[in-house]
Each structure stands twice: as structure tokens, then as C-alpha cells.
PyMOL Python script that loads the backbone (N, CA, C, O; Angstrom):
from pymol import cmd

cmd.read_pdbstr("""\
ATOM      1  N   UNK A   1       0.824  -1.189   0.000  1.00  0.00           N
ATOM      2  CA  UNK A   1       0.000   0.000   0.000  1.00  0.00           C
ATOM      3  C   UNK A   1       0.869   1.255   0.000  1.00  0.00           C
ATOM      4  O   UNK A   1       0.559   2.232  -0.681  1.00  0.00           O
ATOM      5  N   UNK A   2       1.967   1.223   0.772  1.00  0.00           N
ATOM      6  CA  UNK A   2       2.849   2.383   0.809  1.00  0.00           C
ATOM      7  C   UNK A   2       3.467   2.651  -0.556  1.00  0.00           C
ATOM      8  O   UNK A   2       3.673   3.807  -0.925  1.00  0.00           O
ATOM      9  N   UNK A   3       3.765   1.598  -1.309  1.00  0.00           N
ATOM     10  CA  UNK A   3       4.318   1.781  -2.654  1.00  0.00           C
ATOM     11  C   UNK A   3       3.338   2.505  -3.563  1.00  0.00           C
ATOM     12  O   UNK A   3       3.740   3.342  -4.371  1.00  0.00           O
ATOM     13  N   UNK A   4       2.066   2.189  -3.436  1.00  0.00           N
ATOM     14  CA  UNK A   4       1.046   2.850  -4.251  1.00  0.00           C
ATOM     15  C   UNK A   4       0.979   4.330  -3.903  1.00  0.00           C
ATOM     16  O   UNK A   4       0.940   5.178  -4.794  1.00  0.00           O
ATOM     17  N   UNK A   5       0.965   4.641  -2.622  1.00  0.00           N
ATOM     18  CA  UNK A   5       0.914   6.045  -2.182  1.00  0.00           C
ATOM     19  C   UNK A   5       2.156   6.785  -2.667  1.00  0.00           C
ATOM     20  O   UNK A   5       2.053   7.905  -3.167  1.00  0.00           O
ATOM     21  N   UNK A   6       3.323   6.170  -2.524  1.00  0.00           N
ATOM     22  CA  UNK A   6       4.580   6.779  -2.962  1.00  0.00           C
ATOM     23  C   UNK A   6       4.554   7.065  -4.458  1.00  0.00           C
ATOM     24  O   UNK A   6       4.847   8.181  -4.886  1.00  0.00           O
ATOM     25  N   UNK A   7       4.204   6.058  -5.252  1.00  0.00           N
ATOM     26  CA  UNK A   7       4.186   6.238  -6.709  1.00  0.00           C
ATOM     27  C   UNK A   7       3.174   7.284  -7.151  1.00  0.00           C
ATOM     28  O   UNK A   7       3.436   8.042  -8.084  1.00  0.00           O
ATOM     29  N   UNK A   8       2.033   7.333  -6.498  1.00  0.00           N
ATOM     30  CA  UNK A   8       1.014   8.332  -6.843  1.00  0.00           C
ATOM     31  C   UNK A   8       1.530   9.751  -6.608  1.00  0.00           C
ATOM     32  O   UNK A   8       1.261  10.648  -7.408  1.00  0.00           O
ATOM     33  N   UNK A   9       2.261   9.959  -5.528  1.00  0.00           N
ATOM     34  CA  UNK A   9       2.795  11.287  -5.248  1.00  0.00           C
ATOM     35  C   UNK A   9       3.852  11.683  -6.285  1.00  0.00           C
ATOM     36  O   UNK A   9       3.918  12.843  -6.693  1.00  0.00           O
ATOM     37  N   UNK A  10       4.669  10.730  -6.703  1.00  0.00           N
ATOM     38  CA  UNK A  10       5.661  11.006  -7.755  1.00  0.00           C
ATOM     39  C   UNK A  10       4.977  11.362  -9.074  1.00  0.00           C
ATOM     40  O   UNK A  10       5.391  12.302  -9.753  1.00  0.00           O
ATOM     41  N   UNK A  11       3.941  10.624  -9.438  1.00  0.00           N
ATOM     42  CA  UNK A  11       3.198  10.897 -10.671  1.00  0.00           C
ATOM     43  C   UNK A  11       2.617  12.303 -10.650  1.00  0.00           C
ATOM     44  O   UNK A  11       2.565  12.974 -11.680  1.00  0.00           O
ATOM     45  N   UNK A  12       2.179  12.749  -9.477  1.00  0.00           N
ATOM     46  CA  UNK A  12       1.589  14.088  -9.342  1.00  0.00           C
ATOM     47  C   UNK A  12       2.641  15.194  -9.275  1.00  0.00           C
ATOM     48  O   UNK A  12       2.291  16.369  -9.156  1.00  0.00           O
ATOM     49  N   UNK A  13       3.931  14.833  -9.349  1.00  0.00           N
ATOM     50  CA  UNK A  13       4.993  15.826  -9.408  1.00  0.00           C
ATOM     51  C   UNK A  13       5.554  16.274  -8.070  1.00  0.00           C
ATOM     52  O   UNK A  13       6.267  17.276  -8.005  1.00  0.00           O
ATOM     53  N   UNK A  14       5.245  15.550  -7.004  1.00  0.00           N
ATOM     54  CA  UNK A  14       5.750  15.916  -5.685  1.00  0.00           C
ATOM     55  C   UNK A  14       7.130  15.310  -5.442  1.00  0.00           C
ATOM     56  O   UNK A  14       7.467  14.270  -6.008  1.00  0.00           O
ATOM     57  N   UNK A  15       7.913  15.955  -4.609  1.00  0.00           N
ATOM     58  CA  UNK A  15       9.143  15.370  -4.071  1.00  0.00           C
ATOM     59  C   UNK A  15       8.735  14.630  -2.811  1.00  0.00           C
ATOM     60  O   UNK A  15       8.022  15.176  -1.970  1.00  0.00           O
ATOM     61  N   UNK A  16       9.183  13.392  -2.676  1.00  0.00           N
ATOM     62  CA  UNK A  16       8.728  12.547  -1.573  1.00  0.00           C
ATOM     63  C   UNK A  16       9.912  12.123  -0.719  1.00  0.00           C
ATOM     64  O   UNK A  16      10.913  11.628  -1.236  1.00  0.00           O
ATOM     65  N   UNK A  17       9.797  12.316   0.585  1.00  0.00           N
ATOM     66  CA  UNK A  17      10.814  11.900   1.549  1.00  0.00           C
ATOM     67  C   UNK A  17      10.140  11.165   2.703  1.00  0.00           C
ATOM     68  O   UNK A  17       8.923  11.228   2.874  1.00  0.00           O
ATOM     69  N   UNK A  18      10.949  10.476   3.480  1.00  0.00           N
ATOM     70  CA  UNK A  18      10.488   9.884   4.738  1.00  0.00           C
ATOM     71  C   UNK A  18      10.819  10.882   5.832  1.00  0.00           C
ATOM     72  O   UNK A  18      11.886  11.494   5.810  1.00  0.00           O
ATOM     73  N   UNK A  19       9.925  11.051   6.781  1.00  0.00           N
ATOM     74  CA  UNK A  19      10.153  12.015   7.851  1.00  0.00           C
ATOM     75  C   UNK A  19      10.469  11.349   9.165  1.00  0.00           C
ATOM     76  O   UNK A  19       9.967  10.266   9.466  1.00  0.00           O
ATOM     77  N   UNK A  20      11.297  11.998   9.940  1.00  0.00           N
ATOM     78  CA  UNK A  20      11.619  11.557  11.291  1.00  0.00           C
ATOM     79  C   UNK A  20      11.311  12.709  12.244  1.00  0.00           C
ATOM     80  O   UNK A  20      11.740  13.842  12.025  1.00  0.00           O
ATOM     81  N   UNK A  21      10.562  12.406  13.304  1.00  0.00           N
ATOM     82  CA  UNK A  21      10.236  13.386  14.331  1.00  0.00           C
ATOM     83  C   UNK A  21      10.932  12.952  15.614  1.00  0.00           C
ATOM     84  O   UNK A  21      10.697  11.848  16.106  1.00  0.00           O
ATOM     85  N   UNK A  22      11.783  13.811  16.156  1.00  0.00           N
ATOM     86  CA  UNK A  22      12.474  13.484  17.410  1.00  0.00           C
ATOM     87  C   UNK A  22      11.647  13.959  18.598  1.00  0.00           C
ATOM     88  O   UNK A  22      11.171  15.094  18.639  1.00  0.00           O
ATOM     89  N   UNK A  23      11.494  13.063  19.554  1.00  0.00           N
ATOM     90  CA  UNK A  23      10.704  13.348  20.748  1.00  0.00           C
ATOM     91  C   UNK A  23      11.595  13.108  21.957  1.00  0.00           C
ATOM     92  O   UNK A  23      12.284  12.091  22.036  1.00  0.00           O
ATOM     93  N   UNK A  24      11.580  14.039  22.889  1.00  0.00           N
ATOM     94  CA  UNK A  24      12.360  13.890  24.118  1.00  0.00           C
ATOM     95  C   UNK A  24      11.398  13.696  25.280  1.00  0.00           C
ATOM     96  O   UNK A  24      10.426  14.436  25.430  1.00  0.00           O
ATOM     97  N   UNK A  25      11.684  12.691  26.098  1.00  0.00           N
ATOM     98  CA  UNK A  25      10.833  12.400  27.256  1.00  0.00           C
ATOM     99  C   UNK A  25      11.707  11.863  28.377  1.00  0.00           C
ATOM    100  O   UNK A  25      12.832  11.418  28.148  1.00  0.00           O
ATOM    101  N   UNK A  26      11.178  11.910  29.581  1.00  0.00           N
ATOM    102  CA  UNK A  26      11.909  11.383  30.734  1.00  0.00           C
ATOM    103  C   UNK A  26      11.509   9.932  30.943  1.00  0.00           C
ATOM    104  O   UNK A  26      10.335   9.577  30.847  1.00  0.00           O
ATOM    105  N   UNK A  27      12.518   9.087  31.232  1.00  0.00           N
ATOM    106  CA  UNK A  27      12.233   7.682  31.505  1.00  0.00           C
ATOM    107  C   UNK A  27      11.916   7.485  32.981  1.00  0.00           C
ATOM    108  O   UNK A  27      11.786   8.461  33.719  1.00  0.00           O
ATOM    109  N   UNK A  28      11.789   6.233  33.421  1.00  0.00           N
ATOM    110  CA  UNK A  28      11.435   5.920  34.814  1.00  0.00           C
ATOM    111  C   UNK A  28      12.465   6.421  35.813  1.00  0.00           C
ATOM    112  O   UNK A  28      12.132   6.680  36.969  1.00  0.00           O
ATOM    113  N   UNK A  29      13.715   6.559  35.379  1.00  0.00           N
ATOM    114  CA  UNK A  29      14.791   7.023  36.255  1.00  0.00           C
ATOM    115  C   UNK A  29      14.934   8.543  36.250  1.00  0.00           C
ATOM    116  O   UNK A  29      15.797   9.089  36.939  1.00  0.00           O
ATOM    117  N   UNK A  30      14.097   9.224  35.482  1.00  0.00           N
ATOM    118  CA  UNK A  30      14.158  10.674  35.409  1.00  0.00           C
ATOM    119  C   UNK A  30      15.150  11.211  34.397  1.00  0.00           C
ATOM    120  O   UNK A  30      15.342  12.423  34.302  1.00  0.00           O
ATOM    121  N   UNK A  31      15.779  10.333  33.644  1.00  0.00           N
ATOM    122  CA  UNK A  31      16.738  10.763  32.624  1.00  0.00           C
ATOM    123  C   UNK A  31      15.994  11.081  31.324  1.00  0.00           C
ATOM    124  O   UNK A  31      15.027  10.408  30.966  1.00  0.00           O
ATOM    125  N   UNK A  32      16.459  12.103  30.637  1.00  0.00           N
ATOM    126  CA  UNK A  32      15.863  12.467  29.359  1.00  0.00           C
ATOM    127  C   UNK A  32      16.342  11.503  28.285  1.00  0.00           C
ATOM    128  O   UNK A  32      17.539  11.259  28.134  1.00  0.00           O
ATOM    129  N   UNK A  33      15.385  10.963  27.545  1.00  0.00           N
ATOM    130  CA  UNK A  33      15.707  10.049  26.455  1.00  0.00           C
ATOM    131  C   UNK A  33      15.162  10.599  25.149  1.00  0.00           C
ATOM    132  O   UNK A  33      14.194  11.360  25.133  1.00  0.00           O
ATOM    133  N   UNK A  34      15.797  10.204  24.060  1.00  0.00           N
ATOM    134  CA  UNK A  34      15.360  10.639  22.732  1.00  0.00           C
ATOM    135  C   UNK A  34      14.728   9.456  22.011  1.00  0.00           C
ATOM    136  O   UNK A  34      15.266   8.349  22.013  1.00  0.00           O
ATOM    137  N   UNK A  35      13.582   9.710  21.398  1.00  0.00           N
ATOM    138  CA  UNK A  35      12.886   8.697  20.631  1.00  0.00           C
ATOM    139  C   UNK A  35      12.595   9.271  19.254  1.00  0.00           C
ATOM    140  O   UNK A  35      12.274  10.452  19.125  1.00  0.00           O
ATOM    141  N   UNK A  36      12.704   8.448  18.237  1.00  0.00           N
ATOM    142  CA  UNK A  36      12.415   8.904  16.878  1.00  0.00           C
ATOM    143  C   UNK A  36      11.124   8.256  16.387  1.00  0.00           C
ATOM    144  O   UNK A  36      10.974   7.035  16.420  1.00  0.00           O
ATOM    145  N   UNK A  37      10.194   9.096  15.930  1.00  0.00           N
ATOM    146  CA  UNK A  37       8.940   8.631  15.356  1.00  0.00           C
ATOM    147  C   UNK A  37       9.006   8.848  13.848  1.00  0.00           C
ATOM    148  O   UNK A  37       9.552   9.851  13.387  1.00  0.00           O
ATOM    149  N   UNK A  38       8.457   7.921  13.088  1.00  0.00           N
ATOM    150  CA  UNK A  38       8.524   8.023  11.631  1.00  0.00           C
ATOM    151  C   UNK A  38       7.228   8.560  11.051  1.00  0.00           C
ATOM    152  O   UNK A  38       6.135   8.201  11.489  1.00  0.00           O
ATOM    153  N   UNK A  39       7.371   9.428  10.056  1.00  0.00           N
ATOM    154  CA  UNK A  39       6.258   9.840   9.211  1.00  0.00           C
ATOM    155  C   UNK A  39       6.508   9.154   7.876  1.00  0.00           C
ATOM    156  O   UNK A  39       7.574   9.316   7.282  1.00  0.00           O
ATOM    157  N   UNK A  40       5.521   8.384   7.399  1.00  0.00           N
ATOM    158  CA  UNK A  40       5.741   7.587   6.187  1.00  0.00           C
ATOM    159  C   UNK A  40       6.211   8.444   5.012  1.00  0.00           C
ATOM    160  O   UNK A  40       7.174   8.091   4.331  1.00  0.00           O
ATOM    161  N   UNK A  41       5.533   9.569   4.773  1.00  0.00           N
ATOM    162  CA  UNK A  41       5.897  10.425   3.634  1.00  0.00           C
ATOM    163  C   UNK A  41       5.800  11.894   4.003  1.00  0.00           C
ATOM    164  O   UNK A  41       4.827  12.331   4.619  1.00  0.00           O
ATOM    165  N   UNK A  42       6.819  12.652   3.620  1.00  0.00           N
ATOM    166  CA  UNK A  42       6.766  14.107   3.653  1.00  0.00           C
ATOM    167  C   UNK A  42       6.799  14.511   2.182  1.00  0.00           C
ATOM    168  O   UNK A  42       7.782  14.265   1.484  1.00  0.00           O
ATOM    169  N   UNK A  43       5.722  15.128   1.722  1.00  0.00           N
ATOM    170  CA  UNK A  43       5.520  15.390   0.310  1.00  0.00           C
ATOM    171  C   UNK A  43       5.593  16.894   0.084  1.00  0.00           C
ATOM    172  O   UNK A  43       4.864  17.659   0.715  1.00  0.00           O
ATOM    173  N   UNK A  44       6.478  17.317  -0.821  1.00  0.00           N
ATOM    174  CA  UNK A  44       6.690  18.747  -1.083  1.00  0.00           C
ATOM    175  C   UNK A  44       6.549  19.059  -2.565  1.00  0.00           C
ATOM    176  O   UNK A  44       6.951  18.275  -3.425  1.00  0.00           O
ATOM    177  N   UNK A  45       5.968  20.223  -2.843  1.00  0.00           N
ATOM    178  CA  UNK A  45       5.923  20.769  -4.198  1.00  0.00           C
ATOM    179  C   UNK A  45       5.803  22.279  -4.052  1.00  0.00           C
ATOM    180  O   UNK A  45       4.759  22.792  -3.650  1.00  0.00           O
ATOM    181  N   UNK A  46       6.882  22.987  -4.381  1.00  0.00           N
ATOM    182  CA  UNK A  46       6.895  24.432  -4.174  1.00  0.00           C
ATOM    183  C   UNK A  46       6.723  24.749  -2.704  1.00  0.00           C
ATOM    184  O   UNK A  46       7.463  24.238  -1.864  1.00  0.00           O
ATOM    185  N   UNK A  47       5.745  25.595  -2.387  1.00  0.00           N
ATOM    186  CA  UNK A  47       5.504  25.951  -0.987  1.00  0.00           C
ATOM    187  C   UNK A  47       4.502  25.022  -0.307  1.00  0.00           C
ATOM    188  O   UNK A  47       4.165  25.230   0.859  1.00  0.00           O
ATOM    189  N   UNK A  48       4.023  24.003  -1.013  1.00  0.00           N
ATOM    190  CA  UNK A  48       3.087  23.054  -0.427  1.00  0.00           C
ATOM    191  C   UNK A  48       3.844  21.920   0.252  1.00  0.00           C
ATOM    192  O   UNK A  48       4.874  21.461  -0.242  1.00  0.00           O
ATOM    193  N   UNK A  49       3.323  21.479   1.382  1.00  0.00           N
ATOM    194  CA  UNK A  49       3.894  20.332   2.092  1.00  0.00           C
ATOM    195  C   UNK A  49       2.747  19.561   2.735  1.00  0.00           C
ATOM    196  O   UNK A  49       1.824  20.149   3.299  1.00  0.00           O
ATOM    197  N   UNK A  50       2.820  18.244   2.641  1.00  0.00           N
ATOM    198  CA  UNK A  50       1.852  17.363   3.270  1.00  0.00           C
ATOM    199  C   UNK A  50       2.611  16.266   3.998  1.00  0.00           C
ATOM    200  O   UNK A  50       3.662  15.813   3.544  1.00  0.00           O
ATOM    201  N   UNK A  51       2.070  15.848   5.128  1.00  0.00           N
ATOM    202  CA  UNK A  51       2.594  14.703   5.859  1.00  0.00           C
ATOM    203  C   UNK A  51       1.576  13.585   5.687  1.00  0.00           C
ATOM    204  O   UNK A  51       0.385  13.787   5.924  1.00  0.00           O
ATOM    205  N   UNK A  52       2.036  12.405   5.276  1.00  0.00           N
ATOM    206  CA  UNK A  52       1.117  11.304   4.990  1.00  0.00           C
ATOM    207  C   UNK A  52       1.546  10.055   5.750  1.00  0.00           C
ATOM    208  O   UNK A  52       2.710   9.655   5.718  1.00  0.00           O
ATOM    209  N   UNK A  53       0.578   9.450   6.434  1.00  0.00           N
ATOM    210  CA  UNK A  53       0.754   8.147   7.060  1.00  0.00           C
ATOM    211  C   UNK A  53      -0.125   7.172   6.281  1.00  0.00           C
ATOM    212  O   UNK A  53      -1.291   7.468   6.020  1.00  0.00           O
ATOM    213  N   UNK A  54       0.417   6.015   5.908  1.00  0.00           N
ATOM    214  CA  UNK A  54      -0.353   4.970   5.233  1.00  0.00           C
ATOM    215  C   UNK A  54      -0.474   3.790   6.186  1.00  0.00           C
ATOM    216  O   UNK A  54       0.530   3.263   6.665  1.00  0.00           O
ATOM    217  N   UNK A  55      -1.709   3.380   6.456  1.00  0.00           N
ATOM    218  CA  UNK A  55      -1.946   2.281   7.389  1.00  0.00           C
ATOM    219  C   UNK A  55      -2.887   1.267   6.747  1.00  0.00           C
ATOM    220  O   UNK A  55      -3.957   1.627   6.255  1.00  0.00           O
ATOM    221  N   UNK A  56      -2.486   0.004   6.756  1.00  0.00           N
ATOM    222  CA  UNK A  56      -3.340  -1.039   6.191  1.00  0.00           C
ATOM    223  C   UNK A  56      -4.561  -1.267   7.071  1.00  0.00           C
ATOM    224  O   UNK A  56      -5.658  -1.521   6.574  1.00  0.00           O
ATOM    225  N   UNK A  57      -4.360  -1.174   8.380  1.00  0.00           N
ATOM    226  CA  UNK A  57      -5.436  -1.477   9.319  1.00  0.00           C
ATOM    227  C   UNK A  57      -5.317  -0.563  10.532  1.00  0.00           C
ATOM    228  O   UNK A  57      -4.236  -0.437  11.108  1.00  0.00           O
ATOM    229  N   UNK A  58      -6.411   0.072  10.924  1.00  0.00           N
ATOM    230  CA  UNK A  58      -6.405   0.917  12.128  1.00  0.00           C
ATOM    231  C   UNK A  58      -7.563   0.554  13.040  1.00  0.00           C
ATOM    232  O   UNK A  58      -8.183   1.434  13.637  1.00  0.00           O
ATOM    233  N   UNK A  59      -7.861  -0.739  13.152  1.00  0.00           N
ATOM    234  CA  UNK A  59      -9.002  -1.148  13.968  1.00  0.00           C
ATOM    235  C   UNK A  59      -8.689  -1.208  15.454  1.00  0.00           C
ATOM    236  O   UNK A  59      -9.610  -1.264  16.269  1.00  0.00           O
ATOM    237  N   UNK A  60      -7.409  -1.197  15.831  1.00  0.00           N
ATOM    238  CA  UNK A  60      -7.075  -1.227  17.261  1.00  0.00           C
ATOM    239  C   UNK A  60      -6.661   0.168  17.736  1.00  0.00           C
ATOM    240  O   UNK A  60      -6.136   0.978  16.972  1.00  0.00           O
ATOM    241  N   UNK A  61      -6.909   0.412  18.990  1.00  0.00           N
ATOM    242  CA  UNK A  61      -6.540   1.697  19.589  1.00  0.00           C
ATOM    243  C   UNK A  61      -5.024   1.885  19.570  1.00  0.00           C
ATOM    244  O   UNK A  61      -4.539   2.999  19.375  1.00  0.00           O
ATOM    245  N   UNK A  62      -4.278   0.804  19.771  1.00  0.00           N
ATOM    246  CA  UNK A  62      -2.807   0.867  19.754  1.00  0.00           C
ATOM    247  C   UNK A  62      -2.289   1.336  18.399  1.00  0.00           C
ATOM    248  O   UNK A  62      -1.374   2.157  18.331  1.00  0.00           O
ATOM    249  N   UNK A  63      -2.871   0.817  17.323  1.00  0.00           N
ATOM    250  CA  UNK A  63      -2.449   1.199  15.968  1.00  0.00           C
ATOM    251  C   UNK A  63      -2.815   2.652  15.674  1.00  0.00           C
ATOM    252  O   UNK A  63      -2.033   3.376  15.057  1.00  0.00           O
ATOM    253  N   UNK A  64      -3.994   3.081  16.109  1.00  0.00           N
ATOM    254  CA  UNK A  64      -4.412   4.477  15.911  1.00  0.00           C
ATOM    255  C   UNK A  64      -3.445   5.419  16.617  1.00  0.00           C
ATOM    256  O   UNK A  64      -3.039   6.435  16.052  1.00  0.00           O
ATOM    257  N   UNK A  65      -3.077   5.086  17.844  1.00  0.00           N
ATOM    258  CA  UNK A  65      -2.141   5.910  18.609  1.00  0.00           C
ATOM    259  C   UNK A  65      -0.794   5.970  17.912  1.00  0.00           C
ATOM    260  O   UNK A  65      -0.199   7.043  17.810  1.00  0.00           O
ATOM    261  N   UNK A  66      -0.308   4.842  17.434  1.00  0.00           N
ATOM    262  CA  UNK A  66       0.978   4.787  16.734  1.00  0.00           C
ATOM    263  C   UNK A  66       0.975   5.677  15.498  1.00  0.00           C
ATOM    264  O   UNK A  66       1.936   6.410  15.264  1.00  0.00           O
ATOM    265  N   UNK A  67      -0.087   5.625  14.708  1.00  0.00           N
ATOM    266  CA  UNK A  67      -0.140   6.397  13.464  1.00  0.00           C
ATOM    267  C   UNK A  67      -0.240   7.904  13.718  1.00  0.00           C
ATOM    268  O   UNK A  67       0.315   8.695  12.956  1.00  0.00           O
ATOM    269  N   UNK A  68      -0.939   8.306  14.777  1.00  0.00           N
ATOM    270  CA  UNK A  68      -1.149   9.732  15.030  1.00  0.00           C
ATOM    271  C   UNK A  68      -0.069  10.378  15.898  1.00  0.00           C
ATOM    272  O   UNK A  68       0.070  11.601  15.869  1.00  0.00           O
ATOM    273  N   UNK A  69       0.701   9.604  16.670  1.00  0.00           N
ATOM    274  CA  UNK A  69       1.692  10.186  17.575  1.00  0.00           C
ATOM    275  C   UNK A  69       2.705  11.075  16.861  1.00  0.00           C
ATOM    276  O   UNK A  69       3.009  12.170  17.335  1.00  0.00           O
ATOM    277  N   UNK A  70       3.224  10.620  15.740  1.00  0.00           N
ATOM    278  CA  UNK A  70       4.224  11.433  15.046  1.00  0.00           C
ATOM    279  C   UNK A  70       3.621  12.742  14.540  1.00  0.00           C
ATOM    280  O   UNK A  70       4.295  13.772  14.548  1.00  0.00           O
ATOM    281  N   UNK A  71       2.363  12.718  14.102  1.00  0.00           N
ATOM    282  CA  UNK A  71       1.700  13.953  13.662  1.00  0.00           C
ATOM    283  C   UNK A  71       1.573  14.954  14.800  1.00  0.00           C
ATOM    284  O   UNK A  71       1.761  16.153  14.596  1.00  0.00           O
ATOM    285  N   UNK A  72       1.261  14.478  15.979  1.00  0.00           N
ATOM    286  CA  UNK A  72       1.066  15.373  17.128  1.00  0.00           C
ATOM    287  C   UNK A  72       2.338  16.115  17.518  1.00  0.00           C
ATOM    288  O   UNK A  72       2.274  17.184  18.125  1.00  0.00           O
ATOM    289  N   UNK A  73       3.486  15.554  17.173  1.00  0.00           N
ATOM    290  CA  UNK A  73       4.766  16.150  17.565  1.00  0.00           C
ATOM    291  C   UNK A  73       5.382  17.032  16.487  1.00  0.00           C
ATOM    292  O   UNK A  73       6.446  17.606  16.717  1.00  0.00           O
ATOM    293  N   UNK A  74       4.758  17.163  15.326  1.00  0.00           N
ATOM    294  CA  UNK A  74       5.291  18.012  14.256  1.00  0.00           C
ATOM    295  C   UNK A  74       4.930  19.462  14.569  1.00  0.00           C
ATOM    296  O   UNK A  74       3.754  19.779  14.748  1.00  0.00           O
ATOM    297  N   UNK A  75       5.936  20.352  14.637  1.00  0.00           N
ATOM    298  CA  UNK A  75       5.689  21.721  15.105  1.00  0.00           C
ATOM    299  C   UNK A  75       5.269  22.716  14.015  1.00  0.00           C
ATOM    300  O   UNK A  75       5.572  23.903  14.130  1.00  0.00           O
ATOM    301  N   UNK A  76       4.583  22.262  12.970  1.00  0.00           N
ATOM    302  CA  UNK A  76       4.081  23.220  11.982  1.00  0.00           C
ATOM    303  C   UNK A  76       2.626  22.911  11.661  1.00  0.00           C
ATOM    304  O   UNK A  76       2.056  21.961  12.197  1.00  0.00           O
ATOM    305  N   UNK A  77       2.030  23.708  10.795  1.00  0.00           N
ATOM    306  CA  UNK A  77       0.597  23.563  10.545  1.00  0.00           C
ATOM    307  C   UNK A  77       0.286  23.065   9.134  1.00  0.00           C
ATOM    308  O   UNK A  77      -0.823  23.277   8.643  1.00  0.00           O
ATOM    309  N   UNK A  78       1.241  22.409   8.475  1.00  0.00           N
ATOM    310  CA  UNK A  78       0.945  21.826   7.179  1.00  0.00           C
ATOM    311  C   UNK A  78      -0.036  20.668   7.351  1.00  0.00           C
ATOM    312  O   UNK A  78      -0.125  20.070   8.423  1.00  0.00           O
ATOM    313  N   UNK A  79      -0.768  20.363   6.282  1.00  0.00           N
ATOM    314  CA  UNK A  79      -1.792  19.323   6.325  1.00  0.00           C
ATOM    315  C   UNK A  79      -1.190  17.953   6.609  1.00  0.00           C
ATOM    316  O   UNK A  79      -0.146  17.585   6.071  1.00  0.00           O
ATOM    317  N   UNK A  80      -1.880  17.210   7.473  1.00  0.00           N
ATOM    318  CA  UNK A  80      -1.466  15.870   7.860  1.00  0.00           C
ATOM    319  C   UNK A  80      -2.578  14.900   7.465  1.00  0.00           C
ATOM    320  O   UNK A  80      -3.739  15.093   7.826  1.00  0.00           O
ATOM    321  N   UNK A  81      -2.210  13.851   6.719  1.00  0.00           N
ATOM    322  CA  UNK A  81      -3.189  12.941   6.127  1.00  0.00           C
ATOM    323  C   UNK A  81      -2.881  11.506   6.544  1.00  0.00           C
ATOM    324  O   UNK A  81      -1.725  11.082   6.534  1.00  0.00           O
ATOM    325  N   UNK A  82      -3.931  10.760   6.911  1.00  0.00           N
ATOM    326  CA  UNK A  82      -3.797   9.331   7.173  1.00  0.00           C
ATOM    327  C   UNK A  82      -4.624   8.604   6.119  1.00  0.00           C
ATOM    328  O   UNK A  82      -5.820   8.861   5.974  1.00  0.00           O
ATOM    329  N   UNK A  83      -3.983   7.697   5.383  1.00  0.00           N
ATOM    330  CA  UNK A  83      -4.667   6.896   4.375  1.00  0.00           C
ATOM    331  C   UNK A  83      -4.802   5.488   4.937  1.00  0.00           C
ATOM    332  O   UNK A  83      -3.815   4.866   5.331  1.00  0.00           O
ATOM    333  N   UNK A  84      -6.043   4.990   4.969  1.00  0.00           N
ATOM    334  CA  UNK A  84      -6.315   3.671   5.543  1.00  0.00           C
ATOM    335  C   UNK A  84      -6.906   2.782   4.458  1.00  0.00           C
ATOM    336  O   UNK A  84      -7.747   3.222   3.673  1.00  0.00           O
ATOM    337  N   UNK A  85      -6.465   1.542   4.418  1.00  0.00           N
ATOM    338  CA  UNK A  85      -6.977   0.567   3.464  1.00  0.00           C
ATOM    339  C   UNK A  85      -8.398   0.167   3.840  1.00  0.00           C
ATOM    340  O   UNK A  85      -8.679  -0.121   5.003  1.00  0.00           O
ATOM    341  N   UNK A  86      -9.282   0.150   2.869  1.00  0.00           N
ATOM    342  CA  UNK A  86     -10.625  -0.380   3.067  1.00  0.00           C
ATOM    343  C   UNK A  86     -11.531   0.492   3.927  1.00  0.00           C
ATOM    344  O   UNK A  86     -11.222   1.650   4.209  1.00  0.00           O
ATOM    345  N   UNK A  87     -12.646  -0.085   4.333  1.00  0.00           N
ATOM    346  CA  UNK A  87     -13.631   0.631   5.127  1.00  0.00           C
ATOM    347  C   UNK A  87     -13.983  -0.133   6.398  1.00  0.00           C
ATOM    348  O   UNK A  87     -15.141  -0.145   6.816  1.00  0.00           O
ATOM    349  N   UNK A  88     -12.999  -0.764   7.006  1.00  0.00           N
ATOM    350  CA  UNK A  88     -13.248  -1.520   8.238  1.00  0.00           C
ATOM    351  C   UNK A  88     -13.634  -0.573   9.358  1.00  0.00           C
ATOM    352  O   UNK A  88     -13.171   0.566   9.412  1.00  0.00           O
ATOM    353  N   UNK A  89     -14.478  -1.051  10.242  1.00  0.00           N
ATOM    354  CA  UNK A  89     -14.901  -0.243  11.387  1.00  0.00           C
ATOM    355  C   UNK A  89     -13.716   0.005  12.320  1.00  0.00           C
ATOM    356  O   UNK A  89     -12.967  -0.917  12.644  1.00  0.00           O
ATOM    357  N   UNK A  90     -13.554   1.247  12.744  1.00  0.00           N
ATOM    358  CA  UNK A  90     -12.481   1.590  13.656  1.00  0.00           C
ATOM    359  C   UNK A  90     -12.997   1.609  15.084  1.00  0.00           C
ATOM    360  O   UNK A  90     -14.202   1.623  15.332  1.00  0.00           O
ATOM    361  N   UNK A  91     -12.051   1.610  16.018  1.00  0.00           N
ATOM    362  CA  UNK A  91     -12.381   1.633  17.445  1.00  0.00           C
ATOM    363  C   UNK A  91     -12.878   3.020  17.825  1.00  0.00           C
ATOM    364  O   UNK A  91     -12.214   4.014  17.531  1.00  0.00           O
ATOM    365  N   UNK A  92     -14.014   3.103  18.462  1.00  0.00           N
ATOM    366  CA  UNK A  92     -14.556   4.382  18.923  1.00  0.00           C
ATOM    367  C   UNK A  92     -14.068   4.669  20.314  1.00  0.00           C
ATOM    368  O   UNK A  92     -13.925   3.758  21.128  1.00  0.00           O
ATOM    369  N   UNK A  93     -13.809   5.930  20.597  1.00  0.00           N
ATOM    370  CA  UNK A  93     -13.388   6.349  21.951  1.00  0.00           C
ATOM    371  C   UNK A  93     -14.596   6.647  22.804  1.00  0.00           C
ATOM    372  O   UNK A  93     -14.452   7.014  23.970  1.00  0.00           O
TER     373      UNK A  93
END
""", "prot")
cmd.dss("prot")
cmd.show_as("cartoon", "prot")
cmd.util.cbc("prot")
cmd.orient("prot")
């Protein structure tokens, strides 16, 4: 599925990269640790930028949290998109 999303963005003339978001948090011992979260695609064309996550399945709360965590830590206001395969029912909060 990610290959399809990647190829579609190239066909549309976008430059496509993988994004990494660094997150700093304190562990159980109180030490600051660094964690890297991945954004599947950072898509650029001129002044336009989109962040895209591609997920085959988001029916569990754990998967939903994983897909959205990196978006929550991005410090800008460009559009963030999640593409999900199919129309399976998702977990309601």
C-alpha cells in the first residue's frame, strides 16, 4: 500500500521523503531520552507540504495511537493525512 501512495505522489509531481520526528521524554529514572517517530511520507511541491501516514489497518486503539503520535509532535501547521486501506470499522473512543 505504501508503494502505491509513494508512486502516486511522484506521478503528481511531488518530491517525496520519509520524515523523522524526534521526541524527548523522561524515563522511569528521570533521565531524558530521545525517541524517533517516523512519518511515512513528507511530500513537497513548491511551498506546499503534506505529511502522509499509510496504514493497512487501524481497527485497534494501539495502531491508531501509533499512526497519530508522530503527527502530534510536528511543530508546523501543514496538512497531515492518514490513508487507511478499506472501510473496516475503527475503534470508537
